PDB file as gemmi writes it, atoms N, CA and C in Angstrom:
CRYST1    1.000    1.000    1.000  90.00  90.00  90.00 P 1                      
ATOM      1  N   MET A   1       0.707  -1.068  -0.202  1.00  0.00           N  
ATOM      2  CA  MET A   1       0.104   0.044  -0.061  1.00  0.00           C  
ATOM      3  C   MET A   1       1.075   1.310  -0.284  1.00  0.00           C  
ATOM      4  N   ILE A   2       0.525   2.154  -1.030  1.00  0.00           N  
ATOM      5  CA  ILE A   2       1.596   3.349  -1.089  1.00  0.00           C  
ATOM      6  C   ILE A   2       0.806   4.454   0.322  1.00  0.00           C  
ATOM      7  N   SER A   3       2.036   4.978   1.321  1.00  0.00           N  
ATOM      8  CA  SER A   3       1.606   5.771   1.939  1.00  0.00           C  
ATOM      9  C   SER A   3       1.396   7.481   1.135  1.00  0.00           C  
ATOM     10  N   CYS A   4       0.103   7.904   1.616  1.00  0.00           N  
ATOM     11  CA  CYS A   4      -0.243   9.323   1.136  1.00  0.00           C  
ATOM     12  C   CYS A   4       0.185  10.470   2.171  1.00  0.00           C  
ATOM     13  N   LEU A   5       0.794  10.083   2.984  1.00  0.00           N  
ATOM     14  CA  LEU A   5       1.201  11.236   4.033  1.00  0.00           C  
ATOM     15  C   LEU A   5       1.036  12.722   3.339  1.00  0.00           C  
ATOM     16  N   HIS A   6       2.752  12.471   2.559  1.00  0.00           N  
ATOM     17  CA  HIS A   6       2.854  13.993   1.805  1.00  0.00           C  
ATOM     18  C   HIS A   6       2.777  14.048   0.454  1.00  0.00           C  
ATOM     19  N   ASP A   7       1.639  13.456  -0.392  1.00  0.00           N  
ATOM     20  CA  ASP A   7       1.912  12.640  -1.747  1.00  0.00           C  
ATOM     21  C   ASP A   7       1.066  14.156  -1.949  1.00  0.00           C  
ATOM     22  N   SER A   8       1.533  14.808  -3.417  1.00  0.00           N  
ATOM     23  CA  SER A   8       1.089  16.170  -3.870  1.00  0.00           C  
ATOM     24  C   SER A   8      -0.441  15.554  -4.666  1.00  0.00           C  
ATOM     25  N   ALA A   9       0.055  14.353  -5.244  1.00  0.00           N  
ATOM     26  CA  ALA A   9      -1.037  13.779  -5.894  1.00  0.00           C  
ATOM     27  C   ALA A   9      -2.428  13.523  -5.260  1.00  0.00           C  
ATOM     28  N   VAL A  10      -2.616  13.246  -4.097  1.00  0.00           N  
ATOM     29  CA  VAL A  10      -3.536  12.861  -3.239  1.00  0.00           C  
ATOM     30  C   VAL A  10      -4.488  14.370  -2.878  1.00  0.00           C  
ATOM     31  N   SER A  11      -5.624  14.862  -3.210  1.00  0.00           N  
ATOM     32  CA  SER A  11      -6.710  15.883  -3.044  1.00  0.00           C  
ATOM     33  C   SER A  11      -6.517  16.369  -2.293  1.00  0.00           C  
ATOM     34  N   ARG A  12      -6.328  17.647  -1.698  1.00  0.00           N  
ATOM     35  CA  ARG A  12      -6.724  18.364  -0.234  1.00  0.00           C  
ATOM     36  C   ARG A  12      -8.512  17.982   0.084  1.00  0.00           C  
ATOM     37  N   ARG A  13      -9.017  16.795   0.175  1.00  0.00           N  
ATOM     38  CA  ARG A  13     -10.780  17.152   0.581  1.00  0.00           C  
ATOM     39  C   ARG A  13     -10.842  16.109   1.619  1.00  0.00           C  
ATOM     40  N   CYS A  14     -11.652  16.119   2.355  1.00  0.00           N  
ATOM     41  CA  CYS A  14     -12.089  15.865   3.436  1.00  0.00           C  
ATOM     42  C   CYS A  14     -12.962  14.350   2.855  1.00  0.00           C  
ATOM     43  N   THR A  15     -12.553  13.131   3.641  1.00  0.00           N  
ATOM     44  CA  THR A  15     -13.014  11.817   3.368  1.00  0.00           C  
ATOM     45  C   THR A  15     -14.841  11.987   3.163  1.00  0.00           C  
ATOM     46  N   LEU A  16     -15.232  12.054   4.696  1.00  0.00           N  
ATOM     47  CA  LEU A  16     -16.436  11.946   5.009  1.00  0.00           C  
ATOM     48  C   LEU A  16     -17.381  13.292   4.295  1.00  0.00           C  
ATOM     49  N   THR A  17     -16.953  14.323   4.553  1.00  0.00           N  
ATOM     50  CA  THR A  17     -17.787  15.766   4.035  1.00  0.00           C  
ATOM     51  C   THR A  17     -17.472  15.772   2.825  1.00  0.00           C  
ATOM     52  N   GLY A  18     -16.291  15.638   2.142  1.00  0.00           N  
ATOM     53  CA  GLY A  18     -16.390  16.499   1.145  1.00  0.00           C  
ATOM     54  C   GLY A  18     -15.672  18.018   0.690  1.00  0.00           C  
ATOM     55  N   LYS A  19     -15.099  18.142   2.139  1.00  0.00           N  
ATOM     56  CA  LYS A  19     -14.799  19.796   2.250  1.00  0.00           C  
ATOM     57  C   LYS A  19     -13.762  19.759   1.326  1.00  0.00           C  
ATOM     58  N   LYS A  20     -13.486  20.971   0.810  1.00  0.00           N  
ATOM     59  CA  LYS A  20     -12.257  21.388  -0.168  1.00  0.00           C  
ATOM     60  C   LYS A  20     -11.950  22.655  -0.122  1.00  0.00           C  
ATOM     61  N   ALA A  21     -11.048  23.088  -1.098  1.00  0.00           N  
ATOM     62  CA  ALA A  21     -10.521  24.505  -0.830  1.00  0.00           C  
ATOM     63  C   ALA A  21     -11.604  25.401  -1.121  1.00  0.00           C  
ATOM     64  N   ASN A  22     -11.478  26.663  -0.815  1.00  0.00           N  
ATOM     65  CA  ASN A  22     -12.127  27.985  -0.831  1.00  0.00           C  
ATOM     66  C   ASN A  22     -11.110  28.749  -1.696  1.00  0.00           C  
ATOM     67  N   ASN A  23     -12.038  29.556  -2.771  1.00  0.00           N  
ATOM     68  CA  ASN A  23     -11.383  30.703  -3.506  1.00  0.00           C  
ATOM     69  C   ASN A  23     -11.579  31.636  -2.432  1.00  0.00           C  
ATOM     70  N   GLY A  24     -10.689  32.619  -2.452  1.00  0.00           N  
ATOM     71  CA  GLY A  24     -10.594  33.732  -1.738  1.00  0.00           C  
ATOM     72  C   GLY A  24      -9.650  34.822  -2.486  1.00  0.00           C  
ATOM     73  N   TYR A  25      -9.849  36.227  -1.292  1.00  0.00           N  
ATOM     74  CA  TYR A  25      -8.955  36.884  -1.714  1.00  0.00           C  
ATOM     75  C   TYR A  25      -8.071  37.412  -0.411  1.00  0.00           C  
ATOM     76  N   LYS A  26      -6.765  37.497  -0.929  1.00  0.00           N  
ATOM     77  CA  LYS A  26      -6.022  38.425   0.310  1.00  0.00           C  
ATOM     78  C   LYS A  26      -6.074  39.802   0.316  1.00  0.00           C  
ATOM     79  N   VAL A  27      -6.263  40.027   0.615  1.00  0.00           N  
ATOM     80  CA  VAL A  27      -6.884  41.997   0.810  1.00  0.00           C  
ATOM     81  C   VAL A  27      -5.619  42.636   1.629  1.00  0.00           C  
ATOM     82  N   SER A  28      -4.806  43.308   0.984  1.00  0.00           N  
ATOM     83  CA  SER A  28      -3.827  44.431   1.464  1.00  0.00           C  
ATOM     84  C   SER A  28      -4.838  46.018   2.303  1.00  0.00           C  
ATOM     85  N   PHE A  29      -3.826  46.532   2.897  1.00  0.00           N  
ATOM     86  CA  PHE A  29      -4.062  47.545   3.493  1.00  0.00           C  
ATOM     87  C   PHE A  29      -4.402  48.510   2.728  1.00  0.00           C  
ATOM     88  N   SER A  30      -3.789  48.467   1.557  1.00  0.00           N  
ATOM     89  CA  SER A  30      -4.319  49.518   0.440  1.00  0.00           C  
ATOM     90  C   SER A  30      -5.584  48.477  -0.214  1.00  0.00           C  
ATOM     91  N   ASN A  31      -5.881  47.957   0.013  1.00  0.00           N  
ATOM     92  CA  ASN A  31      -7.201  47.329  -0.609  1.00  0.00           C  
ATOM     93  C   ASN A  31      -6.795  46.562  -1.891  1.00  0.00           C  
ATOM     94  N   LYS A  32      -5.832  45.948  -2.101  1.00  0.00           N  
ATOM     95  CA  LYS A  32      -5.185  45.465  -3.690  1.00  0.00           C  
ATOM     96  C   LYS A  32      -6.090  43.920  -2.973  1.00  0.00           C  
ATOM     97  N   LYS A  33      -6.085  43.367  -4.415  1.00  0.00           N  
ATOM     98  CA  LYS A  33      -6.865  41.939  -4.051  1.00  0.00           C  
ATOM     99  C   LYS A  33      -6.161  41.072  -4.664  1.00  0.00           C  
ATOM    100  N   SER A  34      -5.702  39.946  -4.020  1.00  0.00           N  
ATOM    101  CA  SER A  34      -4.840  38.874  -4.569  1.00  0.00           C  
ATOM    102  C   SER A  34      -5.326  37.667  -4.535  1.00  0.00           C  
ATOM    103  N   LYS A  35      -5.477  36.592  -5.340  1.00  0.00           N  
ATOM    104  CA  LYS A  35      -6.366  35.543  -5.077  1.00  0.00           C  
ATOM    105  C   LYS A  35      -5.364  34.702  -4.150  1.00  0.00           C  
ATOM    106  N   LYS A  36      -6.298  33.854  -3.056  1.00  0.00           N  
ATOM    107  CA  LYS A  36      -5.490  32.862  -2.623  1.00  0.00           C  
ATOM    108  C   LYS A  36      -6.572  31.547  -2.162  1.00  0.00           C  
ATOM    109  N   LEU A  37      -6.113  30.440  -1.988  1.00  0.00           N  
ATOM    110  CA  LEU A  37      -6.667  29.455  -1.838  1.00  0.00           C  
ATOM    111  C   LEU A  37      -6.945  29.107  -0.233  1.00  0.00           C  
ATOM    112  N   GLN A  38      -8.100  29.207   0.578  1.00  0.00           N  
ATOM    113  CA  GLN A  38      -8.500  28.826   1.783  1.00  0.00           C  
ATOM    114  C   GLN A  38      -8.517  27.077   2.108  1.00  0.00           C  
ATOM    115  N   GLN A  39      -7.664  26.773   2.648  1.00  0.00           N  
ATOM    116  CA  GLN A  39      -7.733  25.268   2.452  1.00  0.00           C  
ATOM    117  C   GLN A  39      -8.318  24.649   3.702  1.00  0.00           C  
ATOM    118  N   PRO A  40      -8.985  23.366   3.715  1.00  0.00           N  
ATOM    119  CA  PRO A  40      -9.462  22.958   4.962  1.00  0.00           C  
ATOM    120  C   PRO A  40      -8.617  22.613   6.112  1.00  0.00           C  
ATOM    121  N   ASN A  41      -8.821  22.842   7.478  1.00  0.00           N  
ATOM    122  CA  ASN A  41      -7.974  21.825   8.221  1.00  0.00           C  
ATOM    123  C   ASN A  41      -8.012  20.254   8.602  1.00  0.00           C  
ATOM    124  N   LEU A  42      -7.332  19.752   7.289  1.00  0.00           N  
ATOM    125  CA  LEU A  42      -7.523  18.277   7.365  1.00  0.00           C  
ATOM    126  C   LEU A  42      -6.379  17.489   8.381  1.00  0.00           C  
ATOM    127  N   GLN A  43      -6.792  16.287   8.462  1.00  0.00           N  
ATOM    128  CA  GLN A  43      -5.953  15.612   9.743  1.00  0.00           C  
ATOM    129  C   GLN A  43      -5.967  14.390   9.547  1.00  0.00           C  
ATOM    130  N   TYR A  44      -4.924  13.527   9.677  1.00  0.00           N  
ATOM    131  CA  TYR A  44      -5.019  12.180   9.695  1.00  0.00           C  
ATOM    132  C   TYR A  44      -5.427  11.637  10.518  1.00  0.00           C  
ATOM    133  N   LYS A  45      -6.443  10.801  10.673  1.00  0.00           N  
ATOM    134  CA  LYS A  45      -6.841  10.348  11.990  1.00  0.00           C  
ATOM    135  C   LYS A  45      -7.126   8.497  12.112  1.00  0.00           C  
ATOM    136  N   ARG A  46      -6.497   8.046  13.225  1.00  0.00           N  
ATOM    137  CA  ARG A  46      -7.180   6.646  13.300  1.00  0.00           C  
ATOM    138  C   ARG A  46      -8.225   6.809  14.057  1.00  0.00           C  
ATOM    139  N   LEU A  47      -9.659   6.218  13.714  1.00  0.00           N  
ATOM    140  CA  LEU A  47     -10.922   6.151  14.355  1.00  0.00           C  
ATOM    141  C   LEU A  47     -11.327   4.700  14.439  1.00  0.00           C  
ATOM    142  N   TRP A  48     -11.704   4.233  15.497  1.00  0.00           N  
ATOM    143  CA  TRP A  48     -11.904   3.119  15.893  1.00  0.00           C  
ATOM    144  C   TRP A  48     -13.360   2.536  15.096  1.00  0.00           C  
ATOM    145  N   TRP A  49     -13.263   1.811  14.483  1.00  0.00           N  
ATOM    146  CA  TRP A  49     -14.882   1.647  13.556  1.00  0.00           C  
ATOM    147  C   TRP A  49     -15.215   0.042  14.337  1.00  0.00           C  
ATOM    148  N   GLU A  50     -16.404  -0.016  15.091  1.00  0.00           N  
ATOM    149  CA  GLU A  50     -16.765  -0.543  15.784  1.00  0.00           C  
ATOM    150  C   GLU A  50     -17.480  -1.734  15.129  1.00  0.00           C  
ATOM    151  N   LYS A  51     -18.177  -1.669  14.073  1.00  0.00           N  
ATOM    152  CA  LYS A  51     -18.846  -2.674  13.158  1.00  0.00           C  
ATOM    153  C   LYS A  51     -17.976  -3.527  12.554  1.00  0.00           C  
ATOM    154  N   GLY A  52     -16.867  -3.073  12.269  1.00  0.00           N  
ATOM    155  CA  GLY A  52     -15.673  -3.706  11.545  1.00  0.00           C  
ATOM    156  C   GLY A  52     -14.788  -3.998  12.755  1.00  0.00           C  
ATOM    157  N   ASN A  53     -15.162  -3.816  13.846  1.00  0.00           N  
ATOM    158  CA  ASN A  53     -13.558  -4.073  15.028  1.00  0.00           C  
ATOM    159  C   ASN A  53     -12.213  -3.766  14.708  1.00  0.00           C  
ATOM    160  N   ARG A  54     -12.024  -2.741  14.019  1.00  0.00           N  
ATOM    161  CA  ARG A  54     -10.853  -2.071  13.974  1.00  0.00           C  
ATOM    162  C   ARG A  54     -10.359  -0.907  13.596  1.00  0.00           C  
ATOM    163  N   PHE A  55      -9.423  -0.346  13.581  1.00  0.00           N  
ATOM    164  CA  PHE A  55      -8.937   0.818  13.271  1.00  0.00           C  
ATOM    165  C   PHE A  55      -9.097   1.295  11.753  1.00  0.00           C  
ATOM    166  N   VAL A  56      -9.483   2.024  11.398  1.00  0.00           N  
ATOM    167  CA  VAL A  56      -9.321   3.045   9.720  1.00  0.00           C  
ATOM    168  C   VAL A  56      -9.038   4.027  10.268  1.00  0.00           C  
ATOM    169  N   ARG A  57      -8.071   4.383   8.914  1.00  0.00           N  
ATOM    170  CA  ARG A  57      -7.270   5.891   8.943  1.00  0.00           C  
ATOM    171  C   ARG A  57      -8.119   6.523   7.801  1.00  0.00           C  
ATOM    172  N   LEU A  58      -8.583   7.534   7.996  1.00  0.00           N  
ATOM    173  CA  LEU A  58      -9.114   8.679   7.495  1.00  0.00           C  
ATOM    174  C   LEU A  58      -8.571   9.944   7.361  1.00  0.00           C  
ATOM    175  N   ARG A  59      -8.629  10.830   6.404  1.00  0.00           N  
ATOM    176  CA  ARG A  59      -8.404  12.281   6.104  1.00  0.00           C  
ATOM    177  C   ARG A  59      -9.265  13.159   6.479  1.00  0.00           C  
ATOM    178  N   LEU A  60      -9.659  13.659   7.765  1.00  0.00           N  
ATOM    179  CA  LEU A  60     -10.757  14.278   7.811  1.00  0.00           C  
ATOM    180  C   LEU A  60     -10.519  15.860   8.311  1.00  0.00           C  
ATOM    181  N   CYS A  61     -11.291  16.715   7.875  1.00  0.00           N  
ATOM    182  CA  CYS A  61     -11.311  18.304   8.549  1.00  0.00           C  
ATOM    183  C   CYS A  61     -11.946  17.791  10.104  1.00  0.00           C  
ATOM    184  N   THR A  62     -11.435  18.890  10.523  1.00  0.00           N  
ATOM    185  CA  THR A  62     -11.863  19.311  11.915  1.00  0.00           C  
ATOM    186  C   THR A  62     -13.119  19.437  12.364  1.00  0.00           C  
ATOM    187  N   ARG A  63     -14.069  19.642  11.626  1.00  0.00           N  
ATOM    188  CA  ARG A  63     -15.332  19.955  11.373  1.00  0.00           C  
ATOM    189  C   ARG A  63     -15.985  18.235  11.470  1.00  0.00           C  
ATOM    190  N   ALA A  64     -15.434  17.710  10.371  1.00  0.00           N  
ATOM    191  CA  ALA A  64     -15.984  16.203  10.329  1.00  0.00           C  
ATOM    192  C   ALA A  64     -15.730  15.113  11.650  1.00  0.00           C  
ATOM    193  N   LEU A  65     -14.257  15.815  12.396  1.00  0.00           N  
ATOM    194  CA  LEU A  65     -14.184  14.991  13.736  1.00  0.00           C  
ATOM    195  C   LEU A  65     -14.962  15.466  14.730  1.00  0.00           C  
ATOM    196  N   LYS A  66     -15.475  16.780  14.849  1.00  0.00           N  
ATOM    197  CA  LYS A  66     -16.503  16.977  15.520  1.00  0.00           C  
ATOM    198  C   LYS A  66     -18.160  16.055  15.634  1.00  0.00           C  
ATOM    199  N   THR A  67     -18.280  15.967  14.142  1.00  0.00           N  
ATOM    200  CA  THR A  67     -19.647  15.451  13.675  1.00  0.00           C  
ATOM    201  C   THR A  67     -19.399  14.086  13.856  1.00  0.00           C  
ATOM    202  N   VAL A  68     -18.566  13.303  13.983  1.00  0.00           N  
ATOM    203  CA  VAL A  68     -18.260  11.706  13.947  1.00  0.00           C  
ATOM    204  C   VAL A  68     -18.556  11.730  15.399  1.00  0.00           C  
ATOM    205  N   ASP A  69     -18.104  12.675  16.458  1.00  0.00           N  
ATOM    206  CA  ASP A  69     -18.409  12.154  17.501  1.00  0.00           C  
ATOM    207  C   ASP A  69     -19.578  12.337  18.044  1.00  0.00           C  
ATOM    208  N   LEU A  70     -20.094  13.428  17.327  1.00  0.00           N  
ATOM    209  CA  LEU A  70     -21.725  13.693  17.777  1.00  0.00           C  
ATOM    210  C   LEU A  70     -22.860  12.432  16.746  1.00  0.00           C  
ATOM    211  N   LYS A  71     -22.403  12.014  15.793  1.00  0.00           N  
ATOM    212  CA  LYS A  71     -23.432  11.019  15.141  1.00  0.00           C  
ATOM    213  C   LYS A  71     -22.834   9.805  15.059  1.00  0.00           C  
ATOM    214  N   GLY A  72     -21.167   9.859  15.040  1.00  0.00           N  
ATOM    215  CA  GLY A  72     -20.895   7.984  14.807  1.00  0.00           C  
ATOM    216  C   GLY A  72     -20.348   7.954  13.550  1.00  0.00           C  
ATOM    217  N   LEU A  73     -19.471   7.173  13.749  1.00  0.00           N  
ATOM    218  CA  LEU A  73     -18.344   6.828  12.281  1.00  0.00           C  
ATOM    219  C   LEU A  73     -19.464   5.989  11.356  1.00  0.00           C  
ATOM    220  N   ASP A  74     -20.214   5.505  11.658  1.00  0.00           N  
ATOM    221  CA  ASP A  74     -21.375   4.708  10.673  1.00  0.00           C  
ATOM    222  C   ASP A  74     -22.061   5.401  10.100  1.00  0.00           C  
ATOM    223  N   VAL A  75     -22.837   6.157  10.975  1.00  0.00           N  
ATOM    224  CA  VAL A  75     -23.949   7.062  10.118  1.00  0.00           C  
ATOM    225  C   VAL A  75     -22.925   7.612   9.150  1.00  0.00           C  
ATOM    226  N   MET A  76     -21.915   8.732   9.136  1.00  0.00           N  
ATOM    227  CA  MET A  76     -21.248   8.922   8.694  1.00  0.00           C  
ATOM    228  C   MET A  76     -20.820   8.828   7.227  1.00  0.00           C  
ATOM    229  N   ALA A  77     -20.387   7.576   7.589  1.00  0.00           N  
ATOM    230  CA  ALA A  77     -19.916   7.054   6.342  1.00  0.00           C  
ATOM    231  C   ALA A  77     -20.810   6.403   5.604  1.00  0.00           C  
ATOM    232  N   LYS A  78     -22.454   6.236   5.926  1.00  0.00           N  
ATOM    233  CA  LYS A  78     -23.366   5.667   5.211  1.00  0.00           C  
ATOM    234  C   LYS A  78     -24.004   7.019   4.627  1.00  0.00           C  
ATOM    235  N   GLU A  79     -23.956   8.215   5.237  1.00  0.00           N  
ATOM    236  CA  GLU A  79     -24.383   9.318   4.284  1.00  0.00           C  
ATOM    237  C   GLU A  79     -23.270  10.021   3.232  1.00  0.00           C  
ATOM    238  N   ALA A  80     -22.091   9.391   3.707  1.00  0.00           N  
ATOM    239  CA  ALA A  80     -20.945   9.933   2.483  1.00  0.00           C  
ATOM    240  C   ALA A  80     -21.387   8.987   1.315  1.00  0.00           C  
ATOM    241  N   GLY A  81     -21.665   7.676   1.492  1.00  0.00           N  
ATOM    242  CA  GLY A  81     -21.131   6.561   0.453  1.00  0.00           C  
ATOM    243  C   GLY A  81     -20.312   6.236   0.546  1.00  0.00           C  
ATOM    244  N   ILE A  82     -19.508   5.888   1.794  1.00  0.00           N  
ATOM    245  CA  ILE A  82     -17.919   5.313   1.913  1.00  0.00           C  
ATOM    246  C   ILE A  82     -17.937   3.979   2.206  1.00  0.00           C  
ATOM    247  N   ASP A  83     -17.473   3.047   1.731  1.00  0.00           N  
ATOM    248  CA  ASP A  83     -17.162   1.518   2.323  1.00  0.00           C  
ATOM    249  C   ASP A  83     -15.754   1.848   2.972  1.00  0.00           C  
ATOM    250  N   LEU A  84     -15.921   1.546   4.545  1.00  0.00           N  
ATOM    251  CA  LEU A  84     -14.724   1.703   5.423  1.00  0.00           C  
ATOM    252  C   LEU A  84     -13.989   0.578   5.084  1.00  0.00           C  
ATOM    253  N   ASN A  85     -14.867  -0.692   4.665  1.00  0.00           N  
ATOM    254  CA  ASN A  85     -13.603  -1.473   4.520  1.00  0.00           C  
ATOM    255  C   ASN A  85     -12.272  -1.398   3.511  1.00  0.00           C  
ATOM    256  N   LYS A  86     -12.387  -0.644   2.730  1.00  0.00           N  
ATOM    257  CA  LYS A  86     -11.311   0.020   1.896  1.00  0.00           C  
ATOM    258  C   LYS A  86     -10.535   0.929   2.556  1.00  0.00           C  
ATOM    259  N   PHE A  87     -10.541   1.128   3.538  1.00  0.00           N  
ATOM    260  CA  PHE A  87      -9.638   1.850   4.380  1.00  0.00           C  
ATOM    261  C   PHE A  87      -8.727   1.453   5.379  1.00  0.00           C  
TER     262      PHE A  87                                                      
END                                                                             
C-alpha cells in the first residue's frame, strides 16, 4: 500500500464531508486583492470502527471530527456513501 502522508497527487479533500479548498482574496491595507486558496484543516486520524472491529485511517477536516463524535462513524460513512472496508 502506498503511503499518502505527503503525496502531492492526493487531493486536499475531507473523506467524509467532501470539504475542499475555497477561493478567496488576500486584501492588503491599500485594498489590493490577490487570489488565495483557503484550505480546510485536514488531519489524518485513526478512528475505531465498531462494526468492523478495527481502526480505520481517514483524512478528515476538524469539523468532521466533531460531527463523528456526535453522530458516529457508521452514520457519517453511510451518508457520504463510503465503504470503510477499503480504508
